[in-house]
Residue, then its C-alpha position, 0 to 999 in steps of 0.5 A: r890661453d885655451v880660449s885664444s887657441r880655440a879662437s885661432a882654430r875656429s879662425r882657420m876653420l872659417k877660412l876654409l868654409v866661408p868668404l872673408s866677410v863672413v869670417l870677420l863677422a863670425q870672429q867679432c860675434c864670437a869675441a863678444q860672447a867669449d866671456v860667457l862660454d863655459f866649456g867646463d870639463a868637456p873634452r877639447v873638441m872643436r865646436s861650431p864657429w856659430e855656437g852662441l850666436r842668435v839670429g832674430m828680427k831687427t829691432d828699433d834700437a836707438a843705438a842701431k843706425p838706420g840705412e841710408q835711403f836712396q831713390f832710383q835714378a832714370d834717364v827720363n828720355k829713355l824711360m819715356d821712349i820705352i813707355i811710348n813705344s812699348l804700349y802703342s803699336k800704331k802711331e794713329i792711336f794718339l788721336r784716339e787717346l787725346i779724344s778720349n781724354g777730351s771726352d772725359a774732361l767734357d763728362k766731368v763738366r757735365f757731371m758737375s753741372l748737374t748740381d751747379p749749372s753755372v760751371l758751364g758758363e755762357g755762349d760758346t763756352a757752354k757748348l760741350e764739344m771738341k774741335l780739331i784744326a790741321d795746319k799744314e803750313a805750320k805742321t801743327l795739329t790742334l785739338i780743343d775741348r770745352g771740358c773742365g780744363m786744368s789749373k797750374e797745379d793740375l798741369i804740374n801734377q797730372l802731366g808732369t807725373v807719368a801714370q798720374s790719372g786725373t780721371s782716377s782721382f775724379i772717380e775716387a773723389f765722387s765714388e759714392g753715388a757718382d753716375v760717371n762714365l769715364i774712359g781713361q784711368f791709367g795716366v799714360g794715354f797723353y804721352s802717346v802724342y810723342l809718337v807723332a810730335d816733337t813738341v807739345a803745348v797744352h793751353s788750359k783754363s779751369n774754373d778753379d783758377d783765375k789765370q790760363w796756363v800753358w804746359e810745354s815739353s819735348a818729351d825730354s827731362t824737363f817741362s815748363v808751365t807759364e801763364d798763357v797770355g794768348e787767345q783765352l779759352g774761357r774754359g777747357t783745353k787746347i793741345v797743339l802738336t808740332l808734328k814730326e816729319d814722318a807724321l805729316e800724314f795726320l794733317e790730311e783731312e781724309r786721314l783724320k776723318g777716317l781715324i775719328r770714325r774708326y775709333s771715336e765715332f760713338i763718343n757722346f760729344p760732337i767732334y768737329l774738324y775744320t775743313t776746306k773745300e772748293e765751291e763754285e759761285e756765280v758772280p757778276i761779270e765786270e765790264g772788262d770781262d763783258e767786252g772780252e765776251e763781245v769780241e768772242e761772240e763776234e768771232d763766233e758769228s763770223e765763223d758760223e753765220e747759219d746760227e746768227e738768228i739763234e744767237d741774237a735771240e739768246d743775246e736779247e734774253e741775256d740783256d734782260a737778266p744780269k750777266t754772271k759767271k761761275v768762279k771757284k773759291t775755297v771755303s772753310d767750315w766746321e764739319l761734324i764727323n761723329d754723327a753716328k749714335a751708339l745704338w747698343t746703349r738704347n733699349p731694344a724696344d725703342i729701336t726700329e728695324e730701319e735703325y738696326k739696318s742703318f746701323y749695320q750698314s754704317l758699321t760694316k760698310d755693307f749696303g745690303e740688309p742683314l739676315t737677322h740680328t740680336h741685341f742684348s745686355a749681360e749683367g752679373e759678374v760681367e756686364f756688357k752690351s752687344i748687337l750681333y748681325i748675320p749677313k745675308e751672303a758670305g764673302h767671296d773668300v770667307y772660307n779661304d780666310y777661315y784661319k785668319k784673324q777676323n775683323n768683323l767684331k768690334l770691341y768698345v770700352r765706354r764707346v771708344m773702339i779698342t780693337d777689331e783684330f782678335d779672336e777671343l770673343l767668338p770662335k772661328y766658326l762664328g767669324f762670319i758674325k758682325g757686330v759690336v760689344d761694349s763692356d765697362s767691366l773689361p779689364l785692359n792694360v794701361s794702353r787700352e789697346m792689348l787685351q789681357q787673357n783672363k777670366v772676364l774675357k772668357v766669360i764674355g766670350k762664352k755668353m756671346t757664343r751662346k747668344a750667337l747660337a741662339m740667334i741662329k737657332s731662332l732662324a731654324d725654329a722660324d723655318k720649322k714653324d713656317g714648314d708646319e704651317e704650310e703642311e696645315e694649309e695643304e691639309g685644308e686647315e686655316s693657319p693664323k695670319k703671320d706677321e709681315s716681319e716673319v714673312d721673308k722668303e726669296d725665290g721660295e727660300s726661308k731665312y734659314d735656307q739662305f743662312w745654311k746656303s751661305f754659312g753651313k760649312y761654318i756650322k760643320m766646322g764648329l762641330i769639329e772644333d767646339a765640343a762644348n756646343r756640339t749638341r746645339l750645333a748638331k740641331l742646326l745641321r741640314y742634309a738632303t735625304s733619299k726622301s726629302g726631294d729638293k729640300e734639306i732636313s734636320l737630324e731632328e726631322y730625320v729621327a721623327n720620320m724613322k720607322d718604329d723598328q729603326k734604331n740607327i741613322y744611316y748616311i752615305s758620303g759622295d760627290d752628289k745626290d744623284s750618284l749616291m742614289k745609284s750606289p749599290s750600297v744603298e739598294k738594300l736600305l732603299a728596298k727596306d724603305i729606310e731613309i738615307i742621309f746624303m753627305t756631299d760636302a768635303v767637310d762632312e767626312y770629318t764632321v761625322q767623325h765627331l758626331t757619332e750619335f744624335e738623340g741616342k741614335r748611332l750614325i752608321n755609314a751605309s757604305r761600310e763593309g759587312l753592314k748589318l741592318e736591324e731586323g723587325d719583328k717579322e724578320k725575327k719570327r721568320e728566323e726563329l721559325y726556320k731554326e725550329m724547322f731545320k733543327p733536326f737537319l742541323d743536329f744531324a749535320k753536326e753529328t755526322l761531320g763532327k770536328k770537321v765543322r764548328d757549327a751548322r746554321v741556317s743561312 
């Protein structure tokens, strides 16, 4: 009875403390333990309802019933729509993804042929290439590659399973000692075709399968795989896209050429586009056409009798040769689109200056020559290759677009262009630099389109910034070397003959003079924004001074020219050098033969706020009120002499005036 009353009390307490489900659980547990609870002579005090319960890990007790397992359910149509439209921001990306997949398939065949040449086959099948055909009437775009192809099982597993990457499987199978350079390893690039296509048909033939198969789907919840009895490929894959009405632009030849050159220009394998064009051709004139021409000639003769003899002479010459006429006809042929080579993958020692120039022109569409370039490879925790160029001239709106995203630097991953619209690799003040960077170790998200902000990208950015600044410094050093040699020649000393490549001056300007004239403001902006490289950037500055004449000199040269007893660097800001030379603020400095830097650029006032000293010398504004100049040894001795000479008078003045003055000094 006592036990039942306590259970009833516990039950009432539980109703106040926990939800009904927990109450029922506690009652069952307490009932199971009731026979082992011995309260003895303890006073009848309400105890915790959880007393006697034990909590532990679930065991594999045979009596325990395992929970029923379920799979997540999804609307495949909606899931595919989310994947496609969230990963890719531009429809045009589909072509890059298909070409990249085709390149991977060709690379796999090339790799396998190293040990078994027979996998390549013979004739056209052995050609490692890709082809595109645009059919405006059928509204289809076809891409054919002579790659490894897919068997029926491959089509089901790789195309029928989202995020299943055949490339990743291939790399895993040959991970030891495999020299492969494959692109796609995420397994969703293929589905970008549904950005532009209503239906997709993939015809494929693999060496591992005797039959050719076709995979078809409309991005819904089903797909079909059937034996392909149509045109036989021999080996490889043919993808046929039936385009949507709003994607028919991708059937235009010029549009396709532009996309291939933008994203896949440096793919290892040739890409051909089936093009049509009109050509003029000379054909023999038929009899009916000949009679018509004779009638016209008679009419011309009657209208213009004065030229009769000339026309007769021409007719006699034409009678000797077969008569022909020009007609226009439509000609179709395969046109090679990606004829450019990935220059950055080659050894710099094997590349000529002309090749660097041609690559710059094809990359930037600038038909001029670059001012200079640097070609380097980085190894270690991050590996990448890069070629950077400095143009000769700045664009007309280069400073107005300073804070806009630059597209001068193109990021490639395994020779496939990912993007040229980002600012992560080079800071804004180096945005005028053009070039490419190709990294195999750069981690990308599954779409290979949006970069992850991570440590690897930051490391690449730091290394590229240092290389870019080193390239600019080499220009400055060459300029200084040329200046020293000119001074030696003026003094009558013979200087060693310079290499022709080093002699590049226009109108007396060195390469660095041209650079500073075009991009000097960028360097000054870098001093404001980049504290880590401020010392490097300070050495690149150039200013006119009171002693430099028409030239501009570096801060290093200013310090080297300083007087022995000069401790500071003096500058003054203004509109131009002529007006600053007449400023009252500089008279005292000029009288003491102290060199003054003239800062005539609007950004200089902000730059000097972040550059307070250079090589231990403080930068002092010469126009500052109450400016005190350093005193040399002569001035100090003279002051001490005056103090000693006037000491009796000073003592007399302080004693006589008393508290009326604080001190008496020689002025």
